[in-house]
FIMARBA-940617 format. One record per residue (C-alpha): residue number from 1; residue in three letters; x, y, z. Coordinates in steps of 0.001 Angstrom, whole numbers, plus 524288, in hexadecimal, padded with zeros to 5 digits. Example, Ala and Ser with C-alpha at 12.3 -4.5 7.8 and 13.67 -1.06 7.14 Angstrom:
// FIMARBA-940617
1,ALA,8300C,7EE6C,81E78
2,SER,83566,7FBDC,81BE4
This chain:
// FIMARBA-940617
1,MET,60308,2FE65,BEDCA
2,CYS,60947,30CCC,BEF3E
3,PHE,606D4,31C0D,BEE81
4,PRO,60572,3254D,BE521
5,ALA,61114,32F54,BE71D
6,ARG,60D29,33D62,BEF03
7,PRO,616AE,34919,BEBE7
8,HIS,62228,34889,BF642
9,ARG,6204E,35144,C01D3
10,SER,612E4,35A2C,BFBFD
11,GLY,60FA4,3585D,C0A42
12,VAL,611DB,34C51,C115B
13,PRO,6079A,342B2,C0B83
14,THR,5FAA6,3400F,C1381
15,LEU,5FDF2,3351C,C1D25
16,PRO,5F52A,328AB,C1966
17,SER,5F067,327A6,C2963
18,ALA,5ECE5,3351D,C277C
19,THR,5E402,335D1,C1BCA
20,PRO,5D6EB,33AD9,C1FE2
21,LEU,5CC9C,33392,C2521
22,PRO,5C074,331EB,C1F18
23,SER,5B46C,33BC3,C22EC
24,GLN,5AF48,32F70,C29E7
25,GLU,5B761,3249C,C2E0D
26,PRO,5B42F,31809,C2B6E
27,THR,5B1C2,30CD9,C340A
28,TYR,5BCB6,303E2,C321A
29,ASP,5BCF5,2F523,C31C5
30,LEU,5C9AF,2F4FF,C378F
31,LEU,5D182,2FEC7,C404C
32,ILE,5DFE8,2F7D5,C4134
33,VAL,5E709,2FC53,C4E0C
34,GLY,5F65A,2FBC3,C4CD9
35,GLY,5FF38,2FFEE,C3E63
36,GLY,6087E,2F416,C40D7
37,ILE,60972,2EA86,C3724
38,ASN,5FE83,2E203,C3B0E
39,GLY,5F438,2EE0C,C39A0
40,ALA,5F9E1,2F254,C2E2A
41,GLY,5F7ED,2E578,C2818
42,ILE,5EAD4,2E2E6,C2CE2
43,ALA,5E6EB,2F1CF,C2798
44,ARG,5ECF2,2EE85,C1A70
45,ASP,5E479,2E1EE,C196C
46,ALA,5D741,2E630,C1E8B
47,ALA,5D899,2F2EC,C149A
48,GLY,5DB5C,2EA41,C0AF6
49,ARG,5CDD6,2E1DF,C0D07
50,GLY,5C621,2ECED,C0D62
51,LEU,5C58A,2EFF9,C1AEA
52,SER,5C6FC,2FCF4,C21CA
53,VAL,5D1CB,2FEFF,C27CE
54,LEU,5D749,30943,C3289
55,LEU,5E531,30639,C398D
56,VAL,5EADA,30F2E,C42D5
57,GLU,5F7E1,30E49,C4847
58,GLN,5FC0D,3168B,C5454
59,ASP,6098C,31973,C4F15
60,ASP,60F44,31769,C4146
61,LEU,60D28,30ADB,C3C20
62,ALA,61623,3008F,C3EB3
63,SER,61B13,30847,C4A16
64,TYR,61D6A,2FCF8,C5299
65,THR,61DD0,2F030,C50FA
66,SER,61C86,2EE22,C4315
67,SER,62929,2F75E,C409D
68,SER,63090,2F011,C49E4
69,SER,630EA,2E2E6,C43BA
70,THR,63FD1,2DA94,C4024
71,LYS,6383C,2DE24,C33FF
72,LEU,63613,2D15A,C2CDD
73,ILE,62BF2,2C9A7,C24DC
74,HIS,630B4,2BCF4,C2AD4
75,GLY,62A85,2AFBA,C2E8C
76,GLY,62FDB,2B0CF,C3D04
77,LEU,6396B,2A44A,C3C7C
78,ARG,63AE2,2A5D9,C4AFE
79,TYR,62DBF,2A2D4,C4D3F
80,LEU,62EE3,294CD,C46C3
81,GLU,63495,29138,C5479
82,TYR,62850,29590,C5B5D
83,TYR,61FF5,28E50,C507E
84,GLU,6193D,29922,C4B06
85,PHE,6190E,292B9,C3E0F
86,ARG,60C6B,298E2,C3AB4
87,LEU,61085,2A4FA,C3C69
88,VAL,61D86,2A2E1,C35E3
89,ARG,616A8,29D2F,C2A4A
90,GLU,60E0F,2A9DB,C2956
91,ALA,61935,2B30A,C2B15
92,LEU,62092,2AC3E,C2000
93,ILE,614D3,2AC1F,C1739
94,GLU,613F0,2BB4E,C195A
95,ARG,6223E,2BE5C,C1791
96,GLU,6212C,2BA7A,C08AC
97,ARG,6159F,2C076,C061B
98,LEU,61861,2CDD4,C0DD1
99,LEU,62415,2CCEB,C0523
100,SER,61D65,2CDB7,BF813
101,MET,614E5,2D839,BFEF9
102,ALA,61E60,2E32D,C00E2
103,PRO,62B75,2DEB8,BFB4E
104,HIS,630DE,2EB5E,BFD21
105,ILE,631DB,2EBD9,C0CBA
106,ILE,63282,2DD1D,C0E5D
107,TRP,63D18,2D66C,C0815
108,PRO,6443C,2C90D,C0A3E
109,LEU,64E7B,2C5F6,C1409
110,ARG,65846,2BA33,C1706
111,PHE,65B09,2B80F,C2472
112,VAL,66812,2B14A,C2970
113,LEU,6662D,2A811,C35E5
114,PRO,672D7,2A56B,C3B77
115,GLN,673CF,297B2,C41C4
116,SER,68086,299E8,C4AFA
117,GLN,679E7,29E9F,C55F1
118,SER,66C7D,2997E,C538C
119,PRO,6645E,293C0,C60E9
120,ARG,65CEE,28B2D,C5891
121,PRO,661B9,28050,C508C
122,ALA,66720,28153,C42FD
123,TRP,65B53,275FC,C3F9A
124,MET,65215,27DED,C456E
125,VAL,6540A,28AE2,C40F3
126,ARG,654D0,28325,C3256
127,LEU,647CD,27CC4,C3587
128,GLY,641A1,289B5,C386A
129,LEU,64698,28FD8,C2CA9
130,PHE,641C9,2841D,C22E5
131,LEU,633F7,28739,C28CD
132,TYR,63578,295BD,C27C2
133,ASP,63891,29307,C18FA
134,HIS,62C7A,28A1B,C176D
135,ILE,620D2,28D0B,C1E31
136,GLY,61E21,29B1C,C1981
137,GLY,61DF0,297B0,C0A5D
138,ARG,62A9B,29DEA,C0685
139,LYS,62B69,2A2E2,BF95D
140,SER,63461,2AD78,BF6A5
141,LEU,63DB7,2ADD4,C0056
142,PRO,6493A,2A664,C0122
143,GLY,64973,29891,C0A83
144,THR,652FB,295C1,C1517
145,GLU,6625C,2948C,C1260
146,THR,66D0A,291B1,C1C31
147,LEU,679EC,298EE,C1AE0
148,ASN,6880F,295EA,C213A
149,LEU,68A7D,2A40B,C2619
150,ASP,69869,2A35B,C2568
151,THR,6985A,2A4B1,C1836
152,ALA,68B88,2A9F9,C1430
153,PRO,68AC7,2B802,C1097
154,GLN,68134,2B8F4,C1B3B
155,GLY,68A76,2B5AF,C26C6
156,ARG,69227,2C24F,C25E0
157,GLY,69145,2C902,C3053
158,LEU,68DA8,2BEB7,C3A9B
159,SER,697AE,2BB1E,C44B8
160,PRO,69BA1,2AD57,C45BF
161,VAL,69744,2A63D,C51F2
162,SER,6982F,29A15,C5A7C
163,ASP,68DA1,2915F,C5E9F
164,THR,68D48,29B81,C6A86
165,GLY,68C2A,2A8CC,C639D
166,ALA,69984,2ACA2,C6820
167,HIS,6A041,2B323,C5C5D
168,LYS,6AB71,2A7B4,C59C5
169,GLY,6ABD8,2A830,C4BDD
170,LYS,6A8A4,29BCE,C4A26
171,GLY,69E76,29D70,C3DE5
172,LYS,6934A,2A301,C3B6E
173,GLY,68B8D,29644,C391B
174,LYS,67F25,29599,C300B
175,ALA,67337,29A11,C2CE1
176,PHE,664B5,298D9,C2739
177,VAL,66227,2A375,C1F74
178,TYR,65116,2A709,C1B6A
179,SER,64834,2B04D,C17F2
180,ASP,63E3E,2BAA1,C1D84
181,CYS,63BDE,2C705,C1921
182,TRP,63E42,2D64C,C1CC9
183,VAL,63419,2DEB6,C1F7A
184,GLU,63323,2ED37,C22AD
185,ASP,6299A,2ECDB,C2D88
186,SER,623FE,2FAA4,C2F55
187,ARG,62310,2FD48,C1FE1
188,LEU,61A43,2F01C,C1EA1
189,VAL,60F83,2F62E,C2844
190,VAL,60F58,302A2,C20F0
191,LEU,60D7F,2FC6E,C14F1
192,ASN,60365,2F38C,C1912
193,ALA,5FF47,301D6,C1F69
194,MET,5FE50,307FF,C1243
195,ASP,5F7AF,2FB3D,C0B82
196,ALA,5ECDA,2FC24,C142A
197,ALA,5EA9B,30A23,C1403
198,ALA,5EBB1,30900,C046D
199,ARG,5E130,2FEB2,C0614
200,GLY,5D776,3096C,C0E22
201,ALA,5DD30,30897,C1CDA
202,ARG,5DE96,313D0,C2529
203,ILE,5ECC9,312D0,C2AFA
204,GLU,5ED99,31D3F,C364D
205,THR,5FAE9,31E89,C3E23
206,ARG,5FE44,323D5,C4968
207,THR,5EF1E,322A7,C4C74
208,ARG,5EC5F,319BC,C5925
209,LEU,5E05F,311E4,C5E90
210,THR,5DBF1,31787,C6B7B
211,GLY,5D12A,310F3,C6D99
212,ALA,5C4D4,30856,C67F9
213,THR,5B779,302B6,C6B9A
214,SER,5AFF7,2F8FA,C650D
215,ALA,59FE4,2F8F1,C6354
216,ASN,5967C,2F186,C5906
217,GLY,5A2F1,2ED1A,C502F
218,THR,5AADB,2F9A1,C4E94
219,TRP,5B4F3,2FE52,C5561
220,THR,5B5D0,30CF8,C5910
221,ALA,5C5D4,31172,C59A9
222,GLN,5CB8F,31F03,C5FB8
223,ILE,5D878,3207E,C569F
224,GLU,5E091,32C3E,C5949
225,GLY,5EB46,32FC6,C4DF5
226,PRO,5F1F9,33B8B,C4861
227,ASP,5E510,34262,C468B
228,GLY,5DE29,340FA,C544D
229,ALA,5D610,33625,C5818
230,ARG,5C961,33094,C50DF
231,GLU,5C18F,3261E,C53BA
232,VAL,5BF1C,31AC1,C48F0
233,ARG,5B782,30DC6,C4607
234,ALA,5BB51,301D2,C420B
235,LYS,5B34C,2F3CF,C4145
236,MET,5C0F9,2ED3A,C4598
237,LEU,5CC11,2F053,C4CC2
238,VAL,5D944,2E8B6,C4A19
239,ASN,5E29D,2E95D,C5466
240,ALA,5F0AD,2E930,C4ED0
241,ALA,5F810,2F2DC,C580E
242,GLY,6027E,2E95D,C5A79
243,PRO,60A84,2EAAF,C671C
244,TRP,5FC42,2F2B7,C6BD9
245,VAL,5F3A8,2E7C5,C686F
246,ASP,5F0B1,2E50F,C7568
247,LYS,5EF75,2F37C,C793A
248,VAL,5E4EE,2F5A7,C6E78
249,LEU,5DD4D,2E94A,C7409
250,GLN,5DBEE,2EE44,C821C
251,ARG,5D8DB,2FCA7,C7CF6
252,LEU,5CDC5,2F6AA,C7500
253,GLY,5CA8E,2ECB6,C80EA
254,ARG,5CBE8,2E1A4,C77F5
255,ALA,5D882,2DBF8,C7F72
256,LYS,5D7E0,2CD3E,C819E
257,ASN,5E131,2C576,C8B49
258,ASP,5E4DA,2B8F4,C826F
259,ARG,5EA76,2C2EA,C781F
260,GLY,5F5C8,2CBB0,C7932
261,VAL,600BB,2D126,C73BF
262,ARG,60EB9,2CE06,C76DE
263,LEU,61824,2D975,C7667
264,VAL,625FF,2D593,C6FBC
265,LYS,6313D,2E101,C6D7D
266,GLY,63A2C,2DD31,C6174
267,SER,646C4,2E632,C5FC0
268,HIS,64EE6,2E8B5,C540D
269,VAL,65BCB,2F006,C51D8
270,VAL,66134,2F4D9,C46F1
271,VAL,670B9,2F492,C4450
272,PRO,67A1C,2F87B,C3A2A
273,ARG,67B8E,2EB0A,C30AD
274,LEU,67F91,2E03E,C3733
275,TYR,683DA,2D935,C2A5D
276,GLU,6829F,2D9E9,C1CA8
277,GLY,67822,2D2EC,C1384
278,ASP,66935,2D4A6,C1378
279,HIS,66784,2C7C4,C1A15
280,ALA,660FF,2C79E,C27D4
281,PHE,6654D,2C0B6,C3420
282,MET,65D11,2B804,C3E17
283,LEU,6656D,2B8BD,C4AE2
284,GLN,662BC,2AD13,C54B2
285,ASN,6656F,2AFAF,C623B
286,PRO,6682E,2A743,C6C93
287,ASP,65B90,2AAD5,C7357
288,ARG,65538,2A3F0,C67A0
289,ARG,650C0,2B2CA,C62CC
290,ILE,65138,2B74C,C55B6
291,VAL,65713,2C415,C516E
292,PHE,65791,2C8BA,C4334
293,ALA,662F4,2D1E9,C3C71
294,ILE,65EB2,2D6C5,C2F14
295,PRO,662C2,2E076,C264E
296,TYR,65CE1,2EDE9,C27BB
297,GLU,65BC9,2FA7F,C2127
298,ARG,668D8,2F6EE,C1939
299,ASP,671A1,2FBBA,C24B0
300,PHE,66C03,2F461,C2FB7
301,THR,668F3,2E78C,C35AF
302,LEU,65D6B,2E5B0,C3D3C
303,ILE,65E6A,2DD9B,C49AF
304,GLY,65258,2D833,C50C6
305,THR,64988,2D3D4,C57F5
306,THR,646CC,2D2CC,C647C
307,ASP,63BBD,2CC8E,C6CF1
308,GLU,63955,2D3B3,C79C0
309,PRO,62D45,2D340,C810B
310,TRP,626EF,2E017,C8259
311,THR,61DA1,2E472,C8DC0
312,GLN,61CB6,2F390,C8D87
313,GLU,612EE,2FC35,C8586
314,PRO,6118F,2F8AB,C773E
315,GLY,61A3D,30461,C6E40
316,LYS,62736,308DC,C6A24
317,ALA,632B8,2FE7B,C6F49
318,GLU,64128,3004C,C6EC0
319,ILE,64AF7,2F629,C6E2C
320,SER,65116,2F372,C7CC5
321,GLU,65F64,2F15C,C7EC4
322,ALA,65DD0,2E42A,C82AB
323,GLU,6572C,2E1E2,C750D
324,THR,6629F,2EA39,C6EFF
325,ALA,66BB0,2E17D,C74AF
326,TYR,6669C,2D52C,C712B
327,LEU,66575,2D7D5,C635E
328,CYS,67459,2DDAE,C61B9
329,GLU,679A9,2D014,C69EE
330,THR,67191,2C8EF,C5FE8
331,ALA,67768,2CFEE,C540E
332,ASN,68553,2CE91,C5AB9
333,ARG,6838D,2BFAC,C5CAF
334,TYR,682D6,2BEAC,C4C5C
335,PHE,68A01,2C8C5,C468A
336,ASP,6963F,2CE0C,C43DC
337,ARG,6932A,2DBD7,C4735
338,ALA,6904F,2DF03,C5406
339,ILE,685D6,2E9B8,C58A2
340,THR,6825C,2EECC,C638D
341,PRO,675C9,2F921,C6810
342,ALA,67F34,304D1,C618B
343,ASP,67E89,2FDE3,C55F4
344,ILE,66F4B,30055,C5460
345,ALA,669BB,3091C,C49E8
346,TRP,65BC4,30667,C4E6F
347,SER,6541B,2FDD8,C5701
348,TYR,6450A,2FA3C,C5651
349,ALA,63C9B,2F1F5,C5EF0
350,GLY,62EAC,2F084,C5DC1
351,ILE,62380,2E7B5,C65E7
352,ARG,61ECC,2DD42,C5FEE
353,PRO,6102A,2D9D4,C6408
354,LEU,60F85,2CB1F,C625E
355,TYR,603E8,2C2EB,C66EB
356,ASP,6060B,2BD66,C7586
357,ASP,6074A,2AFB6,C7403
358,HIS,60DA6,2AF22,C8383
359,ALA,61A50,2AAC4,C7C02
360,ALA,62494,2AC02,C87DD
361,ASN,62FB1,2B13F,C7EA8
362,ALA,62E8A,2BDCE,C7715
363,SER,634CD,2B6F4,C6BA7
364,ALA,62B60,2ACDB,C6A98
365,VAL,61DE4,2B60F,C6AC2
366,THR,61696,2B11F,C5D7C
367,ARG,617CF,2BB1A,C53A3
368,ASP,609CF,2B586,C4DD3
369,TYR,5FEE8,2BE0A,C4EE2
370,VAL,5F165,2BD02,C545F
371,LEU,5E50B,2C327,C4F4C
372,ASP,5DC37,2C585,C5A6E
373,PHE,5CCDE,2C8EB,C56A0
374,ASP,5C34F,2CF0E,C5F72
375,ARG,5B4B7,2D225,C5CCA
376,PRO,5AD70,2D484,C6878
377,GLU,59F5C,2D02B,C68CE
378,SER,59B15,2E115,C6987
379,GLY,5A70E,2E6CF,C653B
380,ALA,5B006,2E86B,C58C2
381,PRO,5BA75,2DEEF,C53AF
382,MET,5C93A,2E087,C55ED
383,LEU,5D58E,2D88B,C5093
384,SER,5E215,2DA3A,C589E
385,ILE,5EE23,2D4A5,C51C3
386,PHE,5F83F,2CCEB,C5CA7
387,GLY,6069F,2CB5C,C5738
388,GLY,60AFD,2C8CF,C499C
389,LYS,616DE,2CB17,C41E9
390,ILE,619A3,2D5B6,C34F0
391,THR,61A46,2CA16,C2C8D
392,THR,60D85,2C343,C2F57
393,PHE,6065F,2D113,C2EE7
394,ARG,5FEC7,2CF7F,C224F
395,LYS,5FA5C,2C2E2,C2718
396,LEU,5F6B3,2C683,C33D5
397,ALA,5EE4B,2D2E7,C2D24
398,GLU,5E827,2C6C4,C242F
399,HIS,5E49B,2BE0A,C2E35
400,ALA,5DD2C,2CAA2,C3709
401,LEU,5D4A7,2CD2C,C2A94
402,GLU,5D13E,2BFDF,C2A6E
403,HIS,5CFAB,2C0E9,C3972
404,ILE,5C514,2CB86,C3891
405,ALA,5BF84,2C8DA,C2A41
406,HIS,5B21A,2C586,C314B
407,VAL,5B255,2D358,C357F
408,PHE,5B3C3,2D887,C294A
409,PRO,5ACA7,2CEFC,C1F9C
410,GLN,5AEC3,2DA7D,C12BD
411,ALA,5BDFE,2DACF,C14F7
412,LYS,5C44F,2D4B1,C09BD
413,THR,5CD0E,2C821,C09CD
414,ALA,5DB36,2C51E,C0B80
415,TRP,5E54D,2CE51,C02AD
416,THR,5F26D,2D2B6,C0861
417,GLY,5F947,2C666,C059F
418,GLY,5FE3F,2CA6B,BF7B1
419,ALA,5FB2E,2D913,BF779
420,VAL,6082E,2E278,BF877
421,LEU,60ADE,2EB7A,C01D7
422,PRO,60D7C,2FB18,BFDB5
423,GLY,61984,2FC09,BF4B9
424,GLY,61AED,2ED00,BF47B
425,ASP,6170F,2EBED,BE5FC
426,ILE,62491,2E9C1,BE1CC
427,PRO,6252A,2E28A,BD56E
428,ASN,6262F,2D479,BD802
429,GLY,62BD7,2D75F,BE4EC
430,ASP,636E0,2DA1C,BDE8B
431,PHE,63C1A,2E55B,BE87F
432,ALA,64B72,2E5D2,BE194
433,ARG,6464A,2E85F,BD3D5
434,PHE,63ACE,2F261,BDA4C
435,VAL,6493C,2F949,BDF29
436,GLN,64E7C,2F854,BD319
437,ASP,642A0,2FEA4,BCB7F
438,LEU,641E1,309C2,BD5AB
439,THR,64FC6,30C92,BD361
440,ARG,64E1C,30C1C,BC499
441,ARG,642C3,31746,BC5AE
442,PHE,64B5B,31EC8,BCEF6
443,PRO,65815,31EDC,BCB14
444,GLN,65C2F,32ADC,BD2AE
445,MET,65724,3258B,BDFC9
446,PRO,66027,31F59,BE930
447,GLY,65FC1,311C0,BE830
448,ALA,65FF2,30E21,BF63D
449,LEU,65420,31829,BF812
450,LEU,64C39,31148,BEBFE
451,HIS,64FBA,30411,BF50B
452,ARG,64A71,3096E,C00ED
453,LEU,63D9E,31009,BFB63
454,ALA,63B85,3025F,BF4EE
455,ARG,63C37,2FA74,C0043
456,ALA,6348D,303D5,C092E
457,TYR,62968,30577,BFF6F
458,GLY,62993,2FC4B,BF4BB
459,THR,622F9,30151,BE7B8
460,CYS,61D3A,30B78,BF142
461,ALA,62B8E,3135B,BF077
462,GLU,62738,31875,BE35D
463,THR,61EF2,322A4,BE973
464,ILE,62A1C,327D7,BF07C
465,LEU,632C1,327E0,BE4A7
466,SER,62702,32BA1,BDC27
467,GLY,62AF4,3387D,BD462
468,ALA,6397A,33873,BDAC9
469,GLN,64673,33842,BD265
470,SER,6501E,33A8C,BDD7F
471,PRO,65168,33AFD,BED08
472,ALA,64F69,348A8,BEAB1
473,ASP,640FB,346FD,BE651
474,LEU,63F30,33ED3,BF27F
475,GLY,63E7A,34B84,BFB8D
476,GLU,6459E,34C8C,C07A3
477,ASP,64FFF,3433D,C0ADB
478,PHE,64DB5,33F1F,C18DF
479,GLY,65C1C,3376A,C1756
480,GLY,65B1C,32776,C173F
481,GLY,6547E,3288D,C0933
482,LEU,6488B,32DE2,C0F65
483,HIS,64259,338F6,C0781
484,ALA,637E1,340AE,C0979
485,ALA,62EEC,338C7,BFE5D
486,GLU,62EF5,32CE7,C06EB
487,VAL,62C5E,33351,C1331
488,ASP,61E84,33AB2,C0D87
489,TYR,61D4A,32C63,C06DE
490,LEU,61D32,32708,C1451
491,VAL,61455,330C3,C1A2C
492,ALA,60AD9,32FA7,C0F55
493,HIS,60A07,32091,C0E07
494,GLU,60FFD,31BD0,C1A5C
495,TRP,60A4A,322FE,C2726
496,ALA,61862,32822,C29B4
497,ARG,616C8,33303,C32A2
498,SER,624B6,3337F,C3A0C
499,ALA,6310D,33171,C380C
500,GLU,631FF,32492,C3F60
501,ASP,627CF,32000,C368B
502,ILE,62FBC,32394,C2BDC
503,LEU,63DA6,31EC4,C2FD8
504,TYR,63B00,31322,C38CD
505,ARG,62E7C,30E7D,C3327
506,ARG,62C44,3108E,C24AB
507,SER,639F1,30EEB,C2241
508,LYS,6472D,30CD1,C2A1F
509,LEU,64D33,3193E,C25CA
510,GLY,64F55,31DBD,C338F
511,LEU,65A77,31519,C329C
512,HIS,66090,31CA7,C266C
513,VAL,65E5D,32B06,C2837
514,PRO,665CB,33507,C2E96
515,GLU,66406,33AE4,C3B30
516,GLY,659AD,34524,C3B68
517,THR,651F6,33DA1,C32A5
518,ALA,646B1,33B04,C39BD
519,ALA,644F0,347B1,C3E64
520,ARG,645CA,34D0A,C2F6A
521,LEU,63D52,3450B,C2D7B
522,ALA,631C3,34775,C36C1
523,THR,6341B,355D7,C34CE
524,TYR,630F0,352AD,C2655
525,LEU,62451,34AA5,C2A54
526,SER,61F5D,355E3,C333C
527,GLN,61F13,35F87,C273C
528,ASP,61009,35ABC,C23B0
529,ALA,60CFD,3536F,C3047
């Protein structure tokens, strides 16, 4: 499901969220607060069941937690250590389901788990991997294998280590290798919002909830966006505000003492590539915490994450000096090439809104989700989302709609399990063959450009390429392979409004474009604002 091509720059097309309101705005079935993965996923599921939906997001889609993940679709191997068997099983089932729904932005990734510095005995790790391979009904992904890192190509770039972790040349030891998947996290949010909008949902970014009251089974809410303030009505409010979920409850007078959110900061660094190969590493630290090293944007390695309690107000977060040192020390413990903070090309941090299960250790706080349904005798119903992880967003949305089915008996049944996301209808899910077909059809286009567009947009890349024979036909070149045709597409169909939206959320081209691109892009976007 994609979109018809539009002429390039005959005026920037109308933003999806700026489409005119009907003369009489309806009473929506659902007013969803929060444009992260949970809000977008619920909007998509609900719209597909025939419910009328309005989603409001105070900033851009995926501005906070949902664009700050480690970018994995995974079961969470380390959660087995905390006996989270149901969560891991559900996530593993979702892993392959999501892979088939969006093979352009989700793809398999092999993880190398060195044992030379493991604080866990090898038998325990192997038992956990056996469970990981079998409790989720794995079908297409390969299972676990054992490697000798002194002879296997996956050992190149790793330092020989002794039992104490000192670099004394005693060999690299063995490793287990298992499967999970990579995801372009912020694009996953946008694709859910696009699908929701295509099914009738109204998505409004840069629009915040300022207040709401309920009476006689209906919410009357005040929202404020780029065009000013207005009042909307809805039969139910869904609080998917992530780190702000408690704040929304307090604002609406629905806070509870027995339910809460625990904020944990996770930070990542991006450095020049540390090793060759398309595999990732799971690195075990002496404190038993896990750090991933993942191939990133061709030329880089992504290292993360940390788990630090966050006691400040929700909002934008930045990596601390202590976190930077921790991640650099972890990498230096394992890799030949030493890194320092001066090597960091980019860093990002996000606040995870975890359900507060009162665990003493931030790393041990459950990643499971809790759905809190509140329906007072005289007011309108409200559903609040606590916790969750990006891998289980679709199941969370499905559970949410089941949770409120009695409020909307007219809603259709579950449908998202086999429905592809926009651009995901690649024949047989064969991404390599799809890229070959694009290359054949657009022979004058650079191969690297076609591959990137295919990865970002799947079959929707054809909307951007429509009518173009060479890069010059795509309009102004902002550098790094970003052209006006792509920018116009992002404005028209993906709610992009700023250079940051485009360079760091709809893509990661900010790592590749020349200096000054953000300013040029901002000027371009302002021409028809």
